[in-house]
Steps between C-alpha positions, in 0.01 A plus 500: 500500500534828308504699826776281635705546182456877520615490860816314396564740212465794739728342757774472236518882492630490144449800270413244230176431691365851433303412182337193656408679821373805312282282277348323799446832675231561236345154533128458556583273794540703821727241663741512205503880516581480870796268451624705206487816714695329778760386247536849357536643850779251570665583170525861613622648171388834362301324225333270754400798715359675192289197410370478855414870499310466172310197625400682818397809302280278280343323799649160419663465843475670839 
């Protein structure tokens, strides 16, 4: 259910989703991290790209 909600949040492409997606990007659950990364990619803002870069640098996502 949480993965599905993250997918919907990402699909909204709202800058207001950044904190939620960023928080889940650091989740212990790999599937939540994956959906958060997809949402941040769809968001496409400078801040979203920075969060993705940091997560990749820290080995959280591929």
